[in-house]
C-alpha positions in Angstrom: -14.6 -24.9 -13.2 -11.2 -23.6 -14.5 -10.8 -21.6 -11.3 -11.3 -24.7 -9.2 -8.8 -26.6 -11.3 -6.2 -23.9 -10.8 -6.9 -23.9 -7.1 -6.7 -27.7 -7.0 -3.4 -27.8 -8.9 -2.0 -25.1 -6.6 -3.0 -27.0 -3.6 -1.5 -30.2 -4.9 1.8 -28.4 -5.7 1.8 -27.0 -2.2 1.3 -30.5 -0.7 4.1 -32.0 -3.0 6.5 -29.5 -1.6 5.7 -30.3 2.0 7.9 -32.7 4.0 5.2 -35.3 4.6 4.8 -36.8 1.2 1.1 -37.4 0.6 -0.1 -39.1 -2.6 -2.4 -36.7 -4.4 -4.9 -39.5 -5.1 -5.3 -40.2 -1.4 -6.3 -36.7 -0.5 -10.0 -36.1 0.1 -11.6 -33.0 -1.2 -12.2 -31.8 2.4 -8.4 -32.2 3.1 -7.6 -30.4 -0.1 -9.9 -27.5 0.8 -8.4 -27.3 4.3 -4.9 -27.1 2.8 -6.1 -24.6 0.2 -7.2 -22.2 2.9 -3.7 -22.1 4.2 -2.4 -20.7 0.9 -2.6 -16.9 0.9 -1.8 -14.5 -1.9 -0.7 -11.2 -0.3 -0.5 -9.3 -3.6 -3.0 -6.6 -4.1 -6.0 -7.2 -6.4 -6.1 -5.3 -9.7 -8.9 -3.0 -8.5 -6.8 -2.1 -5.4 -3.8 -1.3 -7.6 -6.1 0.9 -9.9 -7.6 2.7 -6.9 -4.2 3.3 -5.3 -2.9 4.7 -8.6 -5.9 7.0 -8.9 -5.5 8.2 -5.3 -1.8 8.8 -5.9 -2.6 10.8 -9.0 -5.2 12.9 -7.2 -2.9 13.4 -4.3 -0.1 14.6 -6.6 -2.5 17.1 -8.3 -3.4 18.4 -4.8 0.3 18.7 -3.8 1.1 20.5 -7.1 -1.7 23.0 -6.3 -0.3 23.9 -2.9 1.9 27.0 -2.5 5.6 26.4 -2.6 6.2 26.8 1.1 3.7 24.0 1.9 4.6 21.8 -1.0 8.4 21.8 0.0 7.8 20.9 3.6 5.2 18.2 2.7 7.4 16.7 0.0 10.6 16.6 2.2 8.7 15.0 5.1 6.5 12.5 3.2 8.6 11.6 0.1 12.1 12.1 1.4 11.4 10.8 5.0 13.1 13.8 6.6 12.4 14.8 10.1 11.1 18.3 10.9 14.4 19.2 12.5 16.2 18.2 9.3 13.8 20.2 7.1 14.2 23.2 9.4 18.0 23.0 8.9 17.6 22.6 5.1 15.2 25.5 4.8 17.0 27.6 7.5 13.6 28.1 9.2 12.5 27.7 12.8 11.3 24.3 13.8 7.9 25.5 14.8 7.4 27.2 11.4 8.1 24.0 9.6 5.7 22.1 11.8 3.1 24.7 11.3 3.4 24.7 7.5 3.2 20.9 7.5 0.0 20.9 9.6 -1.5 23.6 7.4 -0.6 21.6 4.3 -2.3 18.5 5.7 -5.4 20.5 6.5 -5.5 21.9 2.9 -5.0 18.3 1.5 -7.8 17.0 3.7 -10.1 19.8 2.6 -9.4 19.0 -1.1 -9.9 15.3 -0.6 -13.2 15.8 1.2 -14.5 17.9 -1.8 -13.8 14.9 -4.1 
């Protein structure tokens, strides 16, 4: 019942903020439910936050386990949002070498994730 009361109050607050002023007492329950369906909370649920954090920790452990040549390319591309051309310039490596290392790193990450 407390959840319904919170939802009802949220709906009434929403209706009060709207241009067409509607007296809360004149709203039927059906109208209230229709308006309530329009209210959407886009924030993630606590379980989703927990799962994302666990996945992030697992992914970081996998990245830490990669050899340095794969870890650097993956980190620069995914975390620093650098293009492969930029990474090739930074590392002074051919572009195809950087692309190849990135692809191999992704395959290693995928194989580790499939084991878990």
